[in-house]
Structure formats: structure tokens, C-alpha cells
C-alpha positions as CSV (number, residue, x, y, z in Angstrom):
1,M,0.0,0.0,0.0
2,K,2.8,2.4,0.9
3,L,4.6,1.6,-2.5
4,R,1.4,2.2,-4.4
5,K,0.8,5.5,-2.6
6,Y,4.4,6.6,-3.3
7,L,4.0,5.7,-7.0
8,R,0.8,7.7,-7.3
9,K,2.6,10.8,-5.7
10,A,5.5,10.3,-8.1
11,A,3.2,10.1,-11.1
12,A,1.4,13.3,-10.0
13,W,4.7,15.1,-9.5
14,L,5.9,14.1,-13.0
15,H,2.6,15.2,-14.5
16,T,2.9,18.5,-12.8
17,D,6.5,18.9,-13.9
18,R,5.6,18.3,-17.5
19,F,2.7,20.8,-17.3
20,Y,5.1,23.4,-15.9
21,A,7.7,22.8,-18.6
22,R,5.0,23.2,-21.2
23,F,3.7,26.3,-19.6
24,L,7.1,27.9,-19.6
25,Y,7.6,27.1,-23.2
26,L,4.3,28.6,-24.3
27,T,4.8,31.8,-22.2
28,R,8.5,32.3,-22.8
29,R,8.0,35.5,-24.7
30,L,5.4,37.0,-22.3
31,S,6.2,39.3,-19.4
32,T,5.0,38.6,-15.9
33,S,2.0,40.9,-16.2
34,Q,1.0,39.3,-19.4
35,V,1.2,35.8,-17.9
36,L,-1.0,36.9,-15.0
37,M,-3.6,38.4,-17.4
38,L,-3.6,35.1,-19.4
39,L,-4.1,33.1,-16.2
40,A,-6.8,35.5,-15.1
41,V,-8.8,34.6,-18.3
42,V,-8.3,30.9,-17.6
43,I,-9.5,31.3,-14.0
44,G,-12.5,33.4,-15.1
45,I,-13.6,30.7,-17.5
46,L,-13.2,27.9,-14.9
47,A,-14.9,29.9,-12.2
48,G,-17.8,30.6,-14.6
49,L,-18.2,27.0,-15.5
50,G,-18.0,25.9,-11.8
51,T,-20.8,28.4,-10.9
52,Y,-22.9,27.1,-13.8
53,F,-22.5,23.5,-12.7
54,F,-23.4,24.5,-9.1
55,E,-26.6,26.1,-10.2
56,V,-27.6,23.3,-12.5
57,L,-27.1,20.8,-9.7
58,L,-29.0,22.9,-7.2
59,Y,-31.9,23.5,-9.6
60,A,-32.1,19.8,-10.4
61,I,-32.3,18.8,-6.7
62,K,-34.9,21.4,-5.9
63,S,-37.0,20.6,-8.9
64,C,-37.2,16.9,-7.9
65,L,-38.0,17.6,-4.3
66,V,-40.4,20.6,-4.0
67,N,-41.5,22.0,-7.3
68,W,-44.5,19.6,-7.4
69,F,-45.9,20.7,-4.0
70,P,-49.4,22.2,-4.1
71,V,-49.2,25.9,-3.1
72,N,-52.3,26.0,-1.0
73,K,-51.2,23.8,1.8
74,A,-48.2,22.8,3.9
75,H,-46.4,19.6,3.0
76,F,-45.0,17.2,5.6
77,L,-41.9,16.5,3.6
78,F,-40.6,20.0,4.7
79,L,-40.1,18.3,8.1
80,I,-37.9,15.6,6.6
81,Y,-35.9,17.1,3.7
82,P,-33.5,19.4,5.7
83,A,-32.4,16.6,8.0
84,I,-31.7,14.3,5.0
85,G,-29.6,17.1,3.3
86,I,-27.6,17.8,6.5
87,V,-26.9,14.1,6.9
88,L,-25.8,13.6,3.3
89,A,-23.6,16.7,3.4
90,T,-22.0,15.6,6.6
91,L,-21.3,12.1,5.3
92,F,-19.9,13.5,2.1
93,V,-17.5,15.7,4.0
94,K,-16.5,13.1,6.5
95,Y,-15.9,10.1,4.2
96,I,-15.2,11.6,0.8
97,V,-13.8,15.1,1.3
98,K,-12.1,14.4,4.7
99,D,-11.5,18.1,5.1
100,N,-13.4,21.2,6.4
101,I,-15.2,22.9,3.6
102,S,-17.8,24.9,5.6
103,E,-17.6,28.7,6.0
104,G,-16.1,29.2,2.6
105,V,-15.0,32.8,2.9
106,T,-13.4,32.1,6.3
107,R,-11.5,29.2,4.7
108,V,-10.2,31.5,2.1
109,F,-9.0,33.9,4.8
110,Y,-7.3,31.0,6.6
111,A,-5.6,29.8,3.4
112,M,-4.2,33.3,2.8
113,S,-2.8,33.7,6.4
114,R,-1.8,30.2,7.4
115,R,-1.3,28.1,4.2
116,N,0.6,30.4,1.9
117,S,-2.6,30.9,-0.1
118,R,-2.7,27.2,-1.0
119,I,-6.1,25.5,-1.1
120,A,-6.6,21.8,-1.6
121,S,-7.5,20.8,-5.2
122,H,-10.6,19.0,-4.1
123,N,-12.2,22.3,-3.2
124,C,-12.5,23.0,-6.9
125,W,-15.6,20.7,-6.8
126,T,-16.4,19.4,-3.3
127,S,-17.9,22.7,-2.2
128,I,-20.2,22.6,-5.3
129,V,-21.5,19.1,-4.3
130,G,-21.8,19.8,-0.6
131,G,-23.4,23.2,-1.0
132,A,-25.9,22.1,-3.7
133,T,-26.9,19.1,-1.5
134,T,-27.4,21.1,1.6
135,I,-29.4,23.9,-0.1
136,G,-31.3,21.7,-2.4
137,F,-32.7,19.7,0.5
138,G,-33.8,22.9,2.2
139,G,-30.7,24.0,4.2
140,S,-31.3,27.7,4.9
141,V,-27.9,28.9,3.8
142,G,-26.5,30.7,0.8
143,P,-24.6,29.3,-2.2
144,E,-22.1,32.2,-2.4
145,A,-19.6,30.9,0.2
146,P,-19.2,27.5,-1.4
147,I,-18.8,29.2,-4.8
148,V,-16.3,31.7,-3.5
149,L,-14.2,28.8,-2.0
150,T,-14.5,27.0,-5.3
151,G,-13.3,30.0,-7.3
152,A,-10.5,30.6,-4.8
153,A,-9.4,27.0,-5.0
154,I,-9.3,27.2,-8.8
155,G,-7.1,30.3,-8.6
156,S,-4.8,28.8,-6.0
157,N,-4.4,25.5,-7.9
158,V,-3.7,27.3,-11.2
159,A,-1.0,29.2,-9.4
160,R,0.4,26.0,-7.9
161,L,0.6,24.3,-11.3
162,T,2.5,27.3,-12.7
163,R,4.7,27.5,-9.5
164,L,4.0,31.1,-8.7
165,N,5.3,32.7,-5.4
166,Y,3.0,33.7,-2.5
167,K,2.3,37.2,-3.8
168,Y,1.0,36.0,-7.2
169,T,-0.7,32.9,-5.7
170,T,-2.6,35.3,-3.5
171,L,-3.5,37.5,-6.4
172,L,-4.8,34.5,-8.5
173,L,-6.7,33.1,-5.4
174,C,-8.4,36.5,-5.1
175,C,-9.1,36.5,-8.9
176,G,-10.8,33.2,-8.5
177,A,-12.9,34.3,-5.5
178,G,-14.0,37.6,-7.2
179,A,-14.7,35.8,-10.5
180,A,-16.9,33.2,-8.8
181,L,-18.9,35.9,-7.0
182,A,-19.2,38.0,-10.2
183,A,-20.5,34.9,-12.1
184,I,-23.1,33.8,-9.6
185,F,-24.6,37.4,-9.4
186,K,-23.7,38.4,-13.0
187,A,-22.1,41.4,-11.3
188,P,-18.4,42.0,-12.3
189,I,-17.9,45.2,-10.3
190,T,-19.2,43.5,-7.2
191,G,-16.6,40.7,-7.6
192,V,-13.8,43.3,-7.8
193,V,-15.0,45.4,-4.9
194,F,-15.6,42.2,-2.8
195,V,-11.9,41.2,-3.1
196,F,-10.5,44.6,-2.2
197,E,-13.0,45.3,0.7
198,I,-13.5,41.8,2.2
199,L,-10.4,39.8,1.2
200,M,-8.3,43.0,1.6
201,L,-6.1,42.6,-1.4
202,D,-3.7,45.5,-2.0
203,L,-5.2,48.0,-4.4
204,T,-2.5,48.4,-7.1
205,A,-2.5,48.5,-10.9
206,G,-0.8,45.1,-10.9
207,S,-3.7,43.5,-8.9
208,V,-6.6,45.5,-10.4
209,I,-6.1,44.5,-14.0
210,P,-6.0,40.6,-13.5
211,L,-8.9,40.9,-11.1
212,L,-11.0,42.9,-13.6
213,I,-10.2,40.4,-16.4
214,A,-11.1,37.4,-14.3
215,S,-14.4,39.0,-13.1
216,V,-15.5,40.1,-16.6
217,T,-14.5,36.7,-18.1
218,A,-16.6,34.9,-15.5
219,T,-19.5,37.2,-15.9
220,T,-19.4,36.7,-19.7
221,M,-19.4,32.9,-19.1
222,A,-22.5,33.4,-16.9
223,F,-24.2,35.4,-19.7
224,M,-23.4,32.8,-22.3
225,L,-24.6,29.9,-20.2
226,R,-27.5,31.4,-18.3
227,G,-28.7,34.3,-20.4
228,F,-28.7,38.1,-19.7
229,D,-31.6,38.1,-17.3
230,P,-30.6,39.7,-13.9
231,I,-30.7,37.6,-10.7
232,L,-33.4,39.9,-9.4
233,A,-35.9,40.7,-12.2
234,V,-36.8,44.1,-10.7
235,T,-37.3,47.4,-12.7
236,L,-37.5,50.6,-10.8
237,K,-40.6,52.6,-11.7
238,P,-41.0,56.4,-11.4
239,E,-42.9,55.9,-8.1
240,D,-39.9,54.0,-6.8
241,A,-37.5,56.9,-7.2
242,F,-35.7,58.4,-4.2
243,Q,-37.2,61.5,-2.7
244,L,-35.5,63.9,-0.3
245,R,-38.3,63.7,2.3
246,Q,-37.5,60.0,2.7
247,I,-34.0,60.6,4.1
248,P,-35.1,60.3,7.8
249,L,-36.8,56.9,7.0
250,F,-33.6,55.6,5.3
251,I,-31.6,56.8,8.4
252,L,-34.0,54.9,10.6
253,L,-33.6,51.9,8.3
254,G,-29.8,52.1,8.6
255,V,-30.0,52.0,12.4
256,L,-32.4,49.0,12.2
257,C,-30.1,47.3,9.8
258,G,-27.1,47.8,12.0
259,L,-29.0,46.3,15.0
260,M,-30.2,43.4,12.9
261,A,-26.7,42.8,11.6
262,Y,-25.5,42.6,15.3
263,Y,-28.4,40.2,16.1
264,F,-27.4,38.2,13.0
265,S,-23.8,37.7,14.0
266,T,-24.5,37.2,17.7
267,V,-27.2,34.5,17.3
268,N,-25.1,32.8,14.6
269,A,-22.1,32.6,17.0
270,K,-24.2,31.4,20.0
271,I,-26.0,28.7,18.1
272,G,-22.7,27.6,16.5
273,G,-21.1,27.4,20.0
274,W,-24.0,25.3,21.3
275,F,-23.7,22.8,18.5
276,K,-19.9,22.6,18.9
277,R,-20.3,21.6,22.5
278,R,-22.4,18.6,21.4
279,K,-19.6,16.2,20.6
280,N,-21.9,13.5,19.3
281,Q,-22.7,13.9,15.6
282,Y,-26.0,12.1,16.0
283,T,-27.1,14.7,18.5
284,R,-26.2,17.5,16.0
285,W,-28.1,15.8,13.3
286,I,-31.2,15.4,15.4
287,A,-31.1,18.9,16.8
288,G,-30.4,20.6,13.5
289,G,-32.9,18.5,11.6
290,L,-35.7,19.2,14.1
291,V,-35.0,22.9,14.3
292,L,-34.7,23.4,10.6
293,G,-37.6,21.0,9.7
294,I,-40.1,22.7,12.0
295,L,-39.1,26.2,11.0
296,I,-39.4,25.5,7.3
297,F,-42.7,23.6,7.8
298,V,-44.1,26.7,9.6
299,F,-42.3,29.3,7.4
300,P,-41.7,27.9,3.9
301,P,-39.7,30.9,2.7
302,L,-36.9,29.6,4.9
303,Y,-36.4,26.7,2.5
304,G,-33.0,27.0,0.7
305,E,-31.3,30.3,0.0
306,G,-34.6,32.2,-0.1
307,Y,-34.2,34.1,-3.4
308,E,-37.8,33.4,-4.3
309,G,-39.0,35.0,-1.0
310,F,-37.3,38.4,-1.4
311,S,-38.0,38.4,-5.1
312,S,-41.7,38.2,-4.3
313,L,-41.4,41.0,-1.8
314,M,-39.6,43.3,-4.3
315,N,-42.3,42.7,-6.9
316,G,-45.0,43.6,-4.3
317,N,-46.3,40.0,-4.0
318,A,-46.0,39.5,-0.3
319,R,-48.9,37.0,-0.4
320,E,-46.7,34.6,-2.4
321,L,-44.7,34.1,0.8
322,F,-47.7,32.1,2.1
323,D,-47.4,29.4,-0.6
324,N,-47.1,25.9,1.0
325,S,-47.8,27.5,4.4
326,L,-50.1,26.7,7.3
327,F,-51.2,30.3,7.1
328,Y,-52.2,30.3,3.4
329,A,-55.8,31.1,4.2
330,F,-54.7,34.3,6.0
331,R,-52.5,35.8,3.3
332,D,-55.0,38.7,2.6
333,I,-54.9,40.1,6.2
334,D,-52.3,42.9,6.4
335,W,-51.3,42.5,10.0
336,V,-50.8,38.7,9.5
337,V,-48.6,39.5,6.5
338,L,-46.5,41.9,8.7
339,L,-46.2,39.3,11.6
340,F,-45.3,36.6,9.1
341,I,-42.6,38.7,7.5
342,A,-41.1,39.7,10.9
343,A,-41.1,36.1,12.2
344,T,-39.5,34.8,9.0
345,M,-36.8,37.5,9.2
346,F,-35.8,36.6,12.8
347,F,-36.0,32.8,12.3
348,K,-33.9,33.0,9.2
349,V,-30.8,33.5,11.3
350,V,-31.7,30.6,13.5
351,A,-32.3,28.3,10.5
352,M,-29.0,29.4,8.8
353,A,-26.9,28.9,12.0
354,S,-28.5,25.5,12.7
355,T,-27.8,24.3,9.1
356,N,-24.2,25.2,9.2
357,A,-23.5,24.1,12.8
358,A,-25.3,20.7,12.3
359,G,-23.0,19.8,9.4
360,G,-24.4,21.5,6.3
361,V,-22.3,23.3,3.7
362,G,-23.3,26.9,3.0
363,G,-22.7,30.5,3.6
364,T,-24.1,33.7,5.2
365,F,-24.1,35.9,2.1
366,A,-27.6,35.1,0.9
367,P,-29.1,34.9,4.4
368,S,-27.9,38.4,5.1
369,L,-29.6,39.6,1.9
370,F,-32.7,37.7,2.8
371,V,-32.9,39.2,6.3
372,G,-32.2,42.7,4.9
373,A,-34.9,42.4,2.3
374,F,-37.5,41.3,4.8
375,L,-36.5,44.1,7.2
376,G,-36.8,46.7,4.5
377,A,-40.1,45.3,3.3
378,F,-41.4,45.2,6.9
379,T,-40.4,48.8,7.5
380,A,-42.2,50.0,4.3
381,L,-45.3,47.9,4.9
382,L,-45.5,49.1,8.5
383,F,-45.5,52.8,7.7
384,N,-47.8,52.3,4.7
385,M,-50.3,50.5,7.0
386,L,-50.0,53.0,9.8
387,F,-49.8,56.3,7.9
388,D,-50.9,55.4,4.4
389,W,-47.6,56.8,3.0
390,H,-47.3,54.7,-0.1
391,L,-43.6,54.0,0.4
392,S,-42.0,52.0,-2.4
393,L,-41.7,48.3,-1.4
394,V,-39.1,47.7,-4.0
395,S,-36.8,50.6,-2.9
396,F,-36.9,49.7,0.8
397,T,-36.4,46.0,0.1
398,L,-33.3,46.7,-2.0
399,V,-31.9,49.2,0.4
400,G,-32.6,46.9,3.4
401,M,-30.7,44.1,1.7
402,A,-27.6,46.3,1.3
403,G,-27.9,47.6,4.9
404,V,-27.9,44.3,6.7
405,M,-25.2,42.9,4.4
406,A,-23.0,45.9,5.0
407,G,-23.3,45.4,8.8
408,V,-22.8,41.6,8.8
409,M,-19.8,41.6,6.5
410,N,-18.4,45.1,7.3
411,A,-18.5,45.8,3.6
412,P,-20.6,48.8,2.7
413,L,-19.1,49.3,-0.8
414,T,-19.7,45.6,-1.8
415,S,-23.3,45.9,-0.6
416,I,-23.9,49.1,-2.6
417,F,-22.5,47.9,-5.8
418,L,-24.1,44.4,-5.5
419,I,-27.6,45.8,-5.1
420,A,-27.0,48.4,-7.9
421,E,-25.8,45.7,-10.3
422,L,-28.4,43.1,-9.3
423,S,-31.4,45.3,-9.9
424,N,-30.0,48.0,-12.2
425,G,-31.0,50.3,-9.4
426,Y,-28.4,53.0,-9.7
427,G,-31.0,55.5,-9.0
428,L,-31.0,54.4,-5.4
429,F,-27.3,55.2,-4.8
430,I,-28.1,58.0,-2.3
431,P,-30.4,55.9,0.0
432,L,-28.0,52.9,-0.4
433,M,-25.1,55.0,0.8
434,I,-27.0,56.5,3.7
435,T,-28.4,53.2,5.0
436,T,-25.3,51.1,4.5
437,C,-22.9,53.7,6.1
438,I,-25.2,54.0,9.2
439,S,-25.7,50.2,9.4
440,F,-21.9,49.6,9.1
441,A,-21.2,52.3,11.8
442,V,-23.8,50.8,14.2
443,D,-22.7,47.2,13.8
444,Y,-19.0,48.2,14.0
445,Y,-19.6,50.1,17.3
446,L,-21.3,47.0,18.7
447,D,-18.8,44.5,17.2
448,P,-15.8,45.6,15.1
449,D,-15.3,42.2,13.5
450,S,-17.3,40.8,10.6
451,I,-19.0,37.4,10.7
452,Y,-16.0,36.1,8.6
453,T,-13.1,37.5,10.7
454,K,-14.1,37.3,14.3
455,Q,-12.7,33.8,15.1
456,L,-9.7,34.3,12.9
457,R,-8.8,37.5,14.7
458,I,-9.2,35.8,18.1
459,N,-6.8,33.1,16.9
460,G,-4.3,35.7,15.4
461,E,-4.9,34.3,11.9
462,L,-6.4,37.3,10.2
463,L,-4.7,39.3,7.4
464,T,-5.6,43.0,7.5
465,T,-4.6,46.1,5.6
466,D,-2.3,46.9,8.5
467,K,1.1,45.7,7.1
468,D,2.7,45.1,10.5
469,E,-0.2,43.1,11.7
470,S,-0.4,41.1,8.5
471,V,3.3,40.2,8.5
472,C,3.0,39.0,12.1
473,V,0.2,36.6,11.1
474,F,2.8,34.6,9.1
475,L,5.2,34.3,12.1
476,H,4.6,31.3,14.4
477,L,5.8,31.1,18.0
478,D,6.6,27.3,17.6
479,E,9.1,28.1,14.8
480,L,10.7,31.1,16.6
481,M,11.0,29.6,20.1
482,E,14.6,28.7,21.2
483,T,15.0,25.5,23.2
484,D,18.7,25.2,23.7
485,F,18.6,26.5,27.3
486,T,19.6,24.2,30.2
487,P,16.8,23.8,32.8
488,I,17.9,23.4,36.4
489,H,15.9,22.1,39.4
490,T,15.1,24.0,42.6
491,N,17.4,21.7,44.6
492,T,20.5,22.5,42.5
493,T,23.4,24.3,44.3
494,L,25.6,27.0,43.1
495,G,28.5,24.6,42.7
496,E,26.4,22.3,40.5
497,L,25.4,25.3,38.4
498,V,29.0,26.3,37.9
499,Q,29.7,22.9,36.5
500,I,26.7,23.2,34.1
501,I,28.0,26.7,33.0
502,A,31.2,25.1,31.8
503,T,29.3,23.4,28.9
504,A,26.3,25.6,28.5
505,H,25.9,28.0,25.5
506,R,23.4,30.4,27.2
507,N,23.6,32.8,30.1
508,I,20.0,32.3,31.3
509,F,18.9,29.1,33.2
510,P,15.2,28.3,33.7
511,V,14.4,26.9,37.2
512,T,11.7,24.2,37.2
513,D,10.1,21.9,39.8
514,R,10.0,18.1,39.6
515,H,6.9,18.4,37.3
516,G,8.7,20.7,34.9
517,R,6.8,23.8,35.9
518,L,8.7,27.1,35.5
519,L,9.4,28.7,38.9
520,G,11.9,31.4,37.9
521,V,15.2,32.1,36.0
522,V,18.8,32.5,37.0
523,Q,21.0,34.8,35.0
524,L,24.7,34.5,34.7
525,D,25.2,38.1,35.8
526,E,23.4,37.3,39.1
527,I,25.9,34.6,40.1
528,R,29.1,36.0,38.5
529,E,30.5,37.4,41.7
530,D,29.9,34.3,43.8
531,M,30.9,31.7,41.3
532,F,34.6,32.5,42.0
533,H,34.1,31.8,45.7
534,P,34.1,28.0,46.3
535,E,33.0,28.5,49.9
536,K,29.6,29.6,48.5
537,Y,29.1,26.6,46.2
538,G,26.7,25.1,48.7
539,N,24.3,28.0,48.4
540,P,20.8,26.9,47.0
541,I,20.1,28.2,43.6
542,S,16.9,29.8,45.0
543,D,19.1,32.5,46.5
544,Y,19.9,33.7,43.0
545,M,16.5,33.0,41.3
546,T,14.3,35.8,40.1
547,P,10.8,35.6,38.7
548,P,10.6,36.1,34.9
549,P,9.2,39.5,33.7
550,D,6.3,37.8,32.0
551,R,5.4,34.4,30.5
552,I,4.3,33.5,27.0
553,L,1.8,30.8,26.4
554,E,2.4,28.2,23.7
555,H,0.7,29.0,20.4
556,E,0.2,32.6,21.5
557,S,0.2,35.0,18.5
558,I,3.3,37.0,17.8
559,R,1.1,40.1,17.6
560,S,0.1,39.8,21.2
561,I,3.7,38.9,22.3
562,L,5.4,42.1,21.1
563,P,3.7,44.5,23.5
564,K,4.9,42.4,26.4
565,F,8.5,43.0,25.5
566,E,7.8,46.7,25.4
567,D,5.9,46.8,28.7
568,K,8.5,44.8,30.6
569,H,11.6,46.4,28.9
570,T,13.2,43.0,28.2
571,W,14.6,41.1,25.2
572,M,13.9,37.5,26.4
573,L,10.8,35.9,27.8
574,P,10.1,32.2,28.7
575,V,7.4,30.1,27.0
576,V,5.2,27.8,29.0
577,D,2.2,25.5,28.3
578,K,-1.2,25.9,29.8
579,N,-0.1,24.0,32.9
580,G,2.9,26.3,33.4
581,R,5.5,23.8,32.2
582,Y,8.7,25.3,30.7
583,L,9.0,24.9,26.9
584,G,11.7,27.4,25.9
585,F,12.4,31.1,25.4
586,I,11.4,33.6,22.7
587,S,13.6,36.6,22.0
588,K,12.6,40.0,20.6
589,S,15.6,40.1,18.3
590,R,14.6,36.8,16.7
591,I,11.1,38.0,16.1
592,L,12.4,41.2,14.5
593,N,14.7,39.3,12.2
594,A,11.9,36.9,11.2
595,Y,9.7,39.9,10.6
596,R,12.2,41.5,8.2
597,E,12.6,38.2,6.3
598,Q,8.9,37.7,6.0
599,L,8.3,41.3,4.9
600,V,10.9,40.8,2.1
601,K,9.3,37.5,1.1
602,I,5.8,39.0,0.9
603,S,7.0,42.1,-1.0
604,Q,8.8,39.9,-3.6
């Protein structure tokens, strides 16, 4: 078996080597910029095809499962389908993929900061299968995160085959992610802005051009394969135009969107934490299947990504939300419609979090649009019902979508351009800007991290536009820790230490107890005077021991370590595990040297 595995790896390596040689031959007369543009076209084509296959698979599953349901009554299969989808997705990931493919955008961030922008080749297709299965069976998540991970994997693996360095690999990874998002929404500008605002790629001429080429290529593929119809078939009428007297309402909507974005992220984190504490997978399946099945049975718009739901709202057909619902007979009562919209909006977050936490594969992109659409529609319908103001349902739904998305993802520009491109609603730029900026400010005040970056920042694994912080992400304590110090025990005498010094290469000696726990340190300068007086060789080493200025925990991020050196005015600190056992020392000079080397590596 080992020989067979070795032969497979050798064959793969030879195949890659031949591909690389052929690539060099074909591009021998092209400059680096021209090669990147050519690869961007290839990535755009592949990302467009991947998006198309995802949508075909998703449509096929949904057509077989639910399109034949009668609209005037609820169907018991809504209780069963979501659990089946979660189980199938979990088994697929566990036994076929054998890797984590959930939370696609977060996985892209992690690859950029911890894996040199390398993403496993299986991600070029596994996220498509896992995401389509989850959503097709009713999982209340979005297709964008699996698609973004697929596109990023395509870009990363194209870079791997052509043996590009980290800088260009990251660029092609971002080209793939932006191209995939542009293809699924048929929105090339959104794909570009998404990369700069959310993935935080440097805004330079060398990065903009390949990214534009990849996004336009992928969008063109989407037009060729799926037609020119926009994702949201909405046309703004004259009565939907922005009016200055509506500014206070859009300010109010911005505040509501910010609060809803905070609710979105908080509930998602708490439900995810509850499921993580359930170690038994069967318990997760049962809990997730029950929660999701019951919610979809009562509120059918929660089935799948929910595009049909907010499309109905934007077209003024709120009563279509009651199709396949227990409340179908009450769809003409205004206050019932309002309550139904509000309940669906709040429970969407619960359904989304339960789907992902129970083992499904999907993202939070579409759910944030869904919640925003329902919030905007609820606001317009409420004021229309109370004051007979005739507010545009289309305008408030579109602006609400951008508002919640801006708060959840900390991406106001991406939200503005996405809604503008999806609906050809460029006439709404002013209310979009007002609402998204206020929503972003409110959510940022309550929680400065987006739903994608919170856990990565806690773990010190997040790349940011702060160059110092980003370089520190690539530095690992385990690699920089020095372990060639000689530990001594508390019962050691000065004479015994003098003998150790004769062969030691360091002038600091950690003092540990019999369990290896660090008690203090002895520095050569502290014993230098007495070490030449043999009569003092019987002195216990505790007479010379001093407590360390501070302690560093294993796996602690370099970013959190540096301030400790400044606060304690020292150049060397001991590293211990969670039980206080001595592991080694970390020096400020070694961190600074590694920082300079990493900065040069990234720049080149």
C-alpha cells in the first residue's frame, strides 16, 4: 500500500512537472504581467463553469424535491428534507472530502494567512456538491460561500501548477474568488470590490487588471450559459424613485439594519457554539434536523437560499410568501402578513446557523440579503399601513438588503454595488449610501469584526490592511521559540550550576520543579561574583533565582507577544504551556529578524 501511494505521488509530480515545462515554453515571450492576465482569463472561464454546474445541480435537486408541492397547503416533507440534506452533506464531507469545507470565505482567509494561499485541489468541486446538496434539500444557507471557496481553489491551484510565489498565488486566489462571485450574481464590479474590501487585497495596478479580467470573463461565461436576465428581475418605476423627504426613513432603516446585523452575528455565534459543545454527531443531526424542519414547515420561505422569497417582496407580491404555508388562508390580512414577515426574518438567522452548525455546507451571504430584504419590506409595509404613506416596497427592500449585508460583512461598498448591479437600481445610490454607512457604523460600534473574521482575529490568523499586523500573522511562535537553554531544578546548588555553565551556551537558566513547571530564572550576571568563591558553592540556587518579567503561552500569536517586550523592557521571555511547564524562550531580536525576512518575502 505504501509503495502504491508513493508511485501515485511520483506520477502526479511528474505530470505537474511536464505541465510546468509546457507552460514555460508557451509563455517564454510574455512578461510577468501578461502571464498573469492570461491566467486570469483561464481562472475566469473555470470559475464561470463551476458556478454554472453548481446552479444546474442545485436546480435539479430542488425541482425533484419541492416544485411539485401544491401551493395552498403545507407539506409534511418539509419536516424531513432538511435533515436528509444535512446528513448527506456531513457524510460526504467526512468520508469523501475528509476536510473542512464549511464557512467558505473564512476558509479563504485562513488559506491566505496560514497556508501560503494554498487551497486543496478537491475544493474545486467538493464545495459545489456539498453546497448544492445542503441547499437543495432545504438547508437555509447561501450558495455564495461555497462558490467563493470553489473559485479561490481554482485560482490557488492554477498558481500551484504554474509554480508562482506567495504574492502572485494570493492574487490568483483572489481573482478566482472575485470571478466566482461575479459569475453567480452576474455582477463584475461587485466581484472586484468584494476582493478589495472583504479579502483585503492591495489596491494596485498590478492587482486590479488581472482581477478585472477574471471577473469580466466569469460574468461573460454566466451570460453565455444562463442568459442576460438579472438575478433579481426588478425594474424601478418612477414611483420607486428616491425622494428627499424619505431621508429620515432611510436613516432609521440604517439603524435598524445595524442592529439586525449585530443580532445576525451574535445569534449565529451562540447557536454555532451550542452545536460545537455537542460532541456526538447524531445529537447535532437530530437537533439541526428538528429545528430546521419545524421552522421550514411553519415558514416555507426559509427553504434553501430564499431568493424566491425576497423576489416576491420586491415585486410587491408579499402574499406569495404564504405558498405551501399553514397560514395560506390568512394571506390577505395585512397584520398577518406583517407578523409573518417579521417572524420569518428573525427565524432565518436561527435556521441558517442551525444548518451550518449541524454539518451543512453553505454561507451567510444570501441569508444576510434575505434578512435585509425582509427588514426593508417590513419597514415600508408598517409605515404604509399606519400612515398610508405609499412607500416603495421595491426601494426599501433593496436598500434593506444592502444595509444588513454591510453590517454583517463590514462591507458597505460591496453591498452598494451588489444591489445596484443586481437590480439596475443605480437611481438608489443615495439611500443605499445613507443606509449602508449607518448600518456599518452601528454594527462596528457593537462588534468591530465581521462574521467572517471574528474567530480568525481571536486566533491571530487574520490578514488585514495593517502591514505590520499582516506580516505578524505569518510568524509562528513554535518556529521562533529557542529550546537550547539548560533547565535546572530547585534543589540545584551554586556549585552544580558552575559545572553546568562550563558546557552551557546560554547565560540564562530556567528553574523548574520536579513536574517541569517554571518557577523562575537564574541569569549569569546574578551569580558571576559568587561563582569564583568556592566556599559559597553550597548555596541553594533559589538564592539567585528571580521571577521572569512575564510568561508567553504556547501557540500565542506574535502580535500579542510584542507588547509584552515593550511593557517589561526585556529582550527575552520564557514560553510555558497551559499548565505552566517550561518549553523554551522567545527573544525580541529573533522576532524582528523573522519579521524583516517575512516582509521581504511578501514584497517579492
